VOZA-488916 format. One line per 4 residues: for each residue x, y, z of N, C-alpha, C. Coordinates in Angstrom, 2 decimals, decimal comma. Each point is the difference from the previous one (the first is absolute). Last residue first. Example, Ala and Ser with C-alpha at 12.3 -4.5 7.8 and 13.67 -1.06 7.14 Angstrom:
! VOZA-488916
12,85:-2,25:7,08:0,82:1,19:0,06:-0,77:1,09:0,73  0,29:-5,72:-0,07:-0,89:1,19:0,00:0,90:1,20:0,00 .
END
This chain:
! VOZA-488916
-10,60:54,57:7,79:1,21:0,81:0,22:1,21:-0,83:0,01  -4,01:-3,04:0,57:-0,09:1,43:-0,29:1,31:0,70:0,34  0,36:-5,15:-1,39:-0,81:0,79:0,93:-0,06:1,47:-0,39  2,43:-4,29:-1,48:0,47:1,36:-0,16:-0,75:0,94:0,94 .
-1,31:-4,51:-0,24:1,28:0,14:0,69:0,51:1,43:-0,08  -3,85:-1,10:-2,41:-0,29:0,00:1,43:1,28:0,18:0,81  0,35:-0,50:-4,63:-0,59:1,31:0,30:-0,31:0,10:1,49  1,57:-4,11:-1,61:1,07:0,99:-0,02:-0,53:1,40:0,31 .
-3,15:-3,49:-0,36:0,88:-0,24:1,15:1,11:1,06:0,05  -2,84:-0,01:-3,71:-0,74:0,44:1,18:0,86:-0,15:1,25  1,76:-1,68:-3,98:-0,03:1,47:-0,03:-0,77:0,56:1,20  0,05:-4,67:-0,54:1,34:0,49:0,33:0,02:1,53:0,02 .
-3,96:-2,13:-1,43:0,22:-0,19:1,44:1,35:0,55:0,43  -0,94:-0,01:-4,57:-0,87:0,98:0,68:0,18:-0,09:1,52  2,17:-3,23:-2,58:0,66:1,29:-0,12:-0,82:1,11:0,66  -1,79:-4,34:-0,37:1,04:0,05:1,04:0,72:1,34:-0,03 .
-3,14:-0,71:-3,37:-0,67:0,03:1,30:0,99:0,08:1,15  1,67:-0,55:-4,37:-0,56:1,34:0,17:-0,71:0,13:1,35  1,62:-4,25:-1,24:1,09:0,91:0,35:-0,53:1,42:0,24  -3,01:-3,22:-1,57:0,38:-0,30:1,38:1,10:0,95:0,47 .
-1,22:0,21:-4,50:-1,08:0,55:0,83:0,31:-0,22:1,48  2,88:-1,98:-3,10:0,18:1,45:0,02:-1,06:0,68:0,86  -0,32:-4,64:-0,75:1,15:0,29:0,86:0,23:1,51:0,11  -3,39:-1,46:-2,92:-0,36:-0,32:1,39:1,15:0,34:0,95 .
0,77:0,48:-4,63:-0,99:0,99:0,46:-0,37:-0,23:1,47  2,79:-3,13:-2,19:0,72:1,25:0,25:-0,95:1,07:0,54  -1,92:-4,08:-1,31:0,88:-0,21:1,16:0,72:1,30:0,36  -2,68:-0,11:-3,93:-0,77:0,09:1,23:0,87:-0,17:1,24 .
0,50:0,49:-5,18:0,99:0,32:1,05:-0,65:0,15:1,37  -3,69:0,01:-3,57:1,42:-0,24:-0,25:0,84:0,46:1,19  -5,21:-1,72:0,41:0,81:1,19:-0,25:1,48:-0,37:-0,18  -4,04:-2,80:1,14:0,58:-0,04:-1,34:0,94:1,14:-0,31 .
-2,50:-0,50:4,28:0,92:-1,11:-0,22:0,66:-0,04:-1,38  -1,60:4,21:2,95:-0,56:-0,67:-1,16:0,97:-1,12:-0,38  -0,75:2,40:5,09:0,79:-0,23:-1,22:-0,82:-0,68:-1,10  -1,09:1,19:4,80:-0,47:0,91:-1,06:0,60:-0,32:-1,37 .
1,17:-2,46:4,01:-1,46:-0,02:-0,04:-0,55:0,84:-1,15  4,64:0,05:0,93:-0,39:-1,27:-0,60:-1,53:-0,06:-0,15  1,84:3,62:2,32:0,21:0,13:-1,44:-0,40:-1,28:-0,73  -0,07:0,01:4,69:-1,07:0,87:-0,49:0,11:0,17:-1,52 .
3,43:-2,36:2,11:-1,24:-0,78:0,02:-1,20:0,83:-0,48  4,18:2,21:0,41:0,07:-1,05:-1,02:-1,31:-0,77:-0,07  0,59:3,09:3,48:-0,27:0,69:-1,26:0,00:-1,01:-1,16  1,21:-1,67:4,17:-1,40:0,44:0,06:-0,39:0,68:-1,32 .
4,50:-1,23:0,54:-0,86:-1,18:-0,18:-1,47:0,38:0,03  3,15:3,39:0,87:0,12:-0,45:-1,39:-0,90:-1,20:-0,26  0,37:1,56:4,41:-0,78:0,93:-0,82:0,04:-0,44:-1,47  2,67:-2,41:2,96:-1,41:-0,25:0,29:-0,89:0,91:-0,85 .
4,64:0,66:-0,26:-0,38:-1,26:-0,62:-1,49:-0,30:0,22  1,79:3,75:2,16:-0,02:0,23:-1,44:-0,42:-1,27:-0,74  0,64:-0,24:4,64:-1,21:0,76:-0,30:-0,12:0,26:-1,50  3,90:-2,14:1,55:-1,17:-0,87:0,18:-1,29:0,73:-0,35 .
4,07:2,49:-0,11:-0,09:-0,99:-1,08:-1,23:-0,89:0,14  1,95:3,90:2,63:-1,41:-0,11:-0,39:-0,21:-1,06:-1,08  4,31:1,21:1,73:-0,79:-0,21:1,21:-1,49:-0,18:-0,28  3,26:1,12:-3,45:0,05:-1,40:0,44:-0,85:-0,29:1,24 .
0,22:3,63:-3,95:-0,54:0,05:1,35:-0,05:-1,42:0,58  1,97:0,80:-4,23:-0,13:1,41:0,40:-0,47:0,12:1,44  0,27:-4,21:-2,11:1,35:0,49:0,28:-0,05:1,44:0,48  -3,95:-2,07:-1,40:0,40:-0,58:1,28:1,43:0,41:0,36 .
-1,68:1,38:-4,17:-0,77:0,63:1,07:0,42:-0,53:1,37  1,86:-1,85:-4,02:0,50:1,37:0,27:-0,73:0,67:1,16  -1,50:-4,45:-1,24:1,36:0,07:0,55:0,49:1,43:0,24  -4,28:-1,73:-2,07:0,05:0,68:1,30:1,40:0,21:0,55 .
-0,90:-2,25:-4,22:-0,66:1,30:-0,06:0,15:0,77:1,32  1,60:-4,46:-0,32:0,82:0,89:-0,82:-0,60:1,41:-0,02  -2,48:-3,39:2,13:1,23:0,30:0,75:0,87:1,01:-0,75  -3,81:-1,59:-2,21:-0,37:0,87:1,12:1,23:0,38:0,82 .
0,57:-3,11:-3,46:-0,25:1,34:-0,54:-0,40:0,98:1,09  0,57:-4,56:1,20:1,28:0,59:-0,42:-0,15:1,42:-0,56  -4,03:-2,38:1,22:0,82:0,52:1,10:1,37:0,52:-0,43  -3,88:-2,22:-2,46:0,51:1,34:-0,34:0,90:0,60:1,08 .
-2,01:-4,30:0,58:0,62:-0,07:-1,33:0,63:1,34:-0,36  -2,50:-0,21:3,97:1,26:-0,75:0,11:0,73:-0,10:-1,31  -4,28:1,99:0,09:0,97:0,87:0,68:1,35:-0,71:0,14  -3,53:-2,55:-1,77:0,36:1,09:-0,91:1,07:0,89:0,63 .
-1,75:-3,37:2,75:0,78:-0,56:-1,10:0,45:1,06:-0,98  -2,94:1,19:3,47:1,34:-0,26:0,54:0,91:-0,54:-1,11  -4,41:0,53:-1,16:0,57:1,33:0,25:1,41:-0,14:0,54  -2,44:-3,91:-0,56:0,39:0,53:-1,30:0,56:1,41:0,12 .
-1,72:-2,22:3,84:1,28:-0,58:-0,42:0,44:0,51:-1,36  -3,90:2,77:1,68:0,74:-0,94:0,84:1,33:-0,45:-0,55  -3,82:1,60:-3,43:0,72:0,60:1,12:0,89:-0,99:0,71  -3,20:-0,31:-4,01:0,05:-0,90:1,15:0,71:0,57:1,21 .
-0,78:2,43:-4,25:-1,15:-0,91:0,12:-0,02:-0,77:1,31  3,62:2,98:-1,13:-1,24:0,77:0,05:-1,20:-0,91:0,27  4,20:-2,00:-0,65:0,00:0,75:1,26:-1,29:0,80:0,15  0,68:-2,25:-4,06:-0,25:-0,95:1,09:-0,06:0,71:1,34 .
1,17:2,57:-3,75:-1,40:-0,43:-0,11:-0,36:-0,98:1,11  4,46:1,32:-0,34:-0,83:1,12:0,47:-1,47:-0,40:-0,05  3,06:-3,02:-1,83:0,12:0,03:1,47:-0,84:1,13:0,60  0,24:-0,31:-4,69:-0,76:-1,13:0,53:0,07:-0,02:1,53 .
2,57:3,25:-2,21:-1,43:0,26:-0,20:-0,86:-1,12:0,57  4,67:-0,53:-0,04:-0,42:0,96:1,03:-1,49:0,31:-0,14  1,86:-2,78:-3,31:0,11:-0,64:1,32:-0,55:0,93:1,08  0,28:1,72:-4,38:-1,03:-1,04:0,08:0,00:-0,66:1,38 .
3,39:3,15:-0,99:-1,30:0,66:0,15:-1,13:-1,02:0,14  4,31:-1,63:-0,91:-0,06:0,59:1,34:-1,36:0,64:0,25  0,85:-1,55:-4,30:-0,19:-1,13:0,92:-0,09:0,52:1,43  0,96:3,18:-3,27:-1,35:-0,53:-0,24:-0,29:-1,16:0,95 .
4,32:1,92:-0,09:-0,96:0,83:0,73:-1,42:-0,51:-0,18  3,99:-3,57:-0,39:-0,47:1,20:-0,70:-0,98:0,78:0,88  4,19:-3,24:1,47:-1,47:0,05:0,00:-0,45:1,32:-0,62  4,63:-1,17:0,86:-0,52:-0,53:-1,27:-1,53:0,03:-0,08 .
2,64:1,36:3,94:0,04:0,97:-1,11:-0,55:-0,52:-1,32  -1,64:-1,39:5,07:0,97:-0,44:-1,01:-0,01:0,95:-1,19  -3,00:0,22:3,84:1,29:0,64:0,22:1,02:-0,34:-1,09  -4,38:-1,94:0,09:-0,16:1,46:-0,13:1,34:0,72:0,11 .
-0,14:-4,68:0,74:-0,20:0,32:-1,42:-0,13:1,51:-0,20  0,28:-1,64:4,42:1,27:-0,15:-0,71:-0,11:0,35:-1,47  -3,92:-0,07:2,51:0,84:1,11:0,48:1,35:-0,05:-0,71  -2,94:-3,56:-0,69:-0,42:1,19:-0,74:0,86:1,21:0,38 .
0,62:-3,97:2,41:0,55:-0,13:-1,35:-0,38:1,22:-0,84  -1,86:-0,24:4,24:1,44:0,17:0,14:0,71:-0,10:-1,35  -4,63:-0,90:0,30:0,31:1,42:-0,02:1,49:0,28:0,20  -1,78:-4,58:-2,34:0,07:0,60:1,35:0,44:1,47:-0,09 .
-2,64:-2,76:-3,77:1,33:0,58:0,20:0,02:0,65:1,37  -2,99:-3,87:-3,07:0,01:0,89:1,15:1,44:0,46:0,24  -0,99:-1,16:-4,98:-0,09:-0,72:1,27:-0,15:1,02:1,11  1,57:0,39:-4,95:-1,40:-0,38:0,18:-0,13:-0,91:1,22 .
3,89:3,95:-0,69:-0,34:-1,40:-0,31:-1,47:-0,27:0,29  1,64:4,92:-1,50:-0,01:-0,86:1,18:-0,32:-1,43:-0,42  0,12:3,62:-3,14:1,29:0,06:0,68:0,06:-0,83:1,26  -4,73:1,67:-1,62:1,15:-0,14:-0,88:1,30:0,14:0,80 .
-4,69:-1,74:1,80:0,84:1,20:0,18:1,26:-0,22:-0,82  -3,33:-3,41:0,26:-0,59:1,17:-0,64:0,78:1,29:0,21  0,85:-3,72:3,46:-0,70:-0,31:-1,23:-0,64:1,27:-0,56  2,33:-0,46:4,28:0,67:0,64:-1,13:-0,67:-0,26:-1,33 .
-1,55:0,27:5,37:-0,11:-0,87:-1,17:0,57:0,75:-1,20  1,56:0,74:5,15:-0,84:0,57:-1,04:-0,03:-0,97:-1,17  0,99:-0,59:5,65:0,45:-0,07:-1,38:-1,05:0,57:-0,94  1,80:-1,17:5,49:-0,89:0,87:-0,77:0,55:0,10:-1,42 .
1,25:-4,44:2,56:0,29:1,43:0,08:-1,00:0,79:-0,84  0,13:-4,93:2,08:-0,84:0,78:-0,92:0,29:1,49:0,14  2,36:-3,36:2,59:-0,28:-0,75:-1,23:-0,83:0,78:-1,02  3,25:2,63:3,46:-1,00:-1,05:0,10:-0,28:-0,64:-1,34 .
1,62:5,20:0,46:0,44:-1,28:0,54:-1,14:-0,99:0,01  -0,27:4,70:-1,30:0,72:-0,76:-1,02:0,44:-1,38:0,48  -2,20:3,33:2,73:-0,94:-0,35:-1,06:0,66:-0,87:-1,07  2,68:1,75:3,46:-0,91:-1,02:0,54:-1,02:-0,44:-1,05 .
2,89:3,56:-1,07:0,74:-1,28:0,03:-0,88:-1,12:0,55  -1,74:4,33:0,15:0,04:-0,47:-1,38:0,72:-1,35:-0,06  0,04:2,19:4,10:-1,34:-0,50:-0,29:-0,08:-0,55:-1,42  4,00:2,12:1,28:-0,17:-1,24:0,76:-1,36:-0,63:-0,30 .
0,86:4,22:-1,86:0,87:-1,02:-0,61:-0,16:-1,35:0,70  -2,23:3,71:1,87:-0,61:-0,39:-1,28:0,82:-1,11:-0,65  1,84:1,92:3,77:-1,16:-0,81:0,39:-0,74:-0,48:-1,24  3,51:2,99:-0,64:0,52:-1,31:0,40:-1,12:-0,93:0,43 .
-1,15:4,43:-1,09:0,46:-0,71:-1,19:0,55:-1,38:0,35  -1,37:2,87:3,59:-1,12:-0,46:-0,82:0,44:-0,78:-1,25  3,23:-0,14:4,25:-0,50:1,03:-0,92:-1,17:-0,54:-0,81  2,92:-2,03:3,53:-1,45:0,09:0,13:-0,58:1,03:-0,95 .
4,50:-2,86:-1,13:-0,40:0,91:1,07:-1,52:-0,08:0,13  3,46:-3,95:-1,84:-0,97:1,02:-0,34:-0,29:0,86:1,22  4,34:-3,23:-1,83:-0,89:0,36:1,10:-0,92:1,14:-0,45  2,12:-3,76:-3,27:0,21:1,36:0,45:-1,02:0,31:1,10 .
1,58:-5,01:-0,81:-0,97:0,98:-0,52:0,31:1,36:0,61  2,93:-4,82:-1,15:-0,38:1,01:0,98:-0,91:1,04:-0,65  -0,01:-5,09:-1,76:0,82:1,20:-0,09:-0,45:1,02:1,04  -0,15:-5,55:-0,04:-0,84:1,18:0,00:0,89:1,24:0,00 .
END
């Protein structure tokens, strides 16, 4: 067994741990790839989909189809599909928030929590067929966290 990176109690690390739990066991959360161009005609575990989304050989059309289907599932069923979608897009969420958490490390947990709340609200409103949906969702999450960071910095500055 390989050593596992220690996780903190941050919202993103908690999401990662929960996503990993959805990927374990005999029946990991999976998307039926049948009918989605670029995917095999079988159940594809979300962990595998995450790897495909990150691979440079995956076209934007395939990425958009995968994310669109995951968004549609999250909208229709919520719960594990919302966690699954967020887990699949977690690398993009981490990348989007990194500059903000570096600017205010003491508020990293609050920024991540705000980003996830904004992300889930954006998923509820998203059009699953929209192009570059993953980037739009991650960017929307970053904007929400950025608003929180600016409010925090303005509060620290205080009057005068």
